[in-house]
C-alpha angles and dihedrals in degrees: 000000000000121000132185134191123191125203127181113193126185130195116258111270088232095058128077096251100062091133094060121093128197117210122195131186120183114191133175117216129196094231135083119277088240093056093050090046091053089058099044097039093058093085093188091055115103108162088107093055106074094195096056124071101180140008126199126192125231108182108297093350137084119212128198147148112250122197108251093007104062121210115002130187117194123187115216105228100176134011105173114176094185094057095028092232128146122188125184141165129210100233099168123035136151089254112041116243123209091210138002125169124162125186124188113190123181122203127190116236097175138320092293104034142046142172130239119205109192117185127182127188112199134181130215091039093214086087094051096095093053092045092049091049088053090051091052093047090049092051088053088049090053089054089055095056101039 
């Protein structure tokens, strides 16, 4: 059984970040946490992202062409095998972003299932809908390769 929860969070209108949006997807997969981590921790792997054909690495960054987004360069900020946590930031895009921070955290449920919590902070929030759609498409892509 696969389950998914969607959360859209917005900065408080009284704070200074009211144009940033935080997106969160929580999905349960019928595979081990180790198996899902082997897919996501290979930062050059793109078979689970339907809109990307090829990724190449440049130091601590991955660079790719994304359908509808053009050339994207993401800096890998954290790749922690012990906690199964990946964090990255889009540092070069066709349309400049003020802020982008994505975190993918895998948690073991039992030997045959795990949970992925994928959070993305995005500013300006006008891009949140496209980023969220990309997250959903990628989650479907993960399902196809597990």
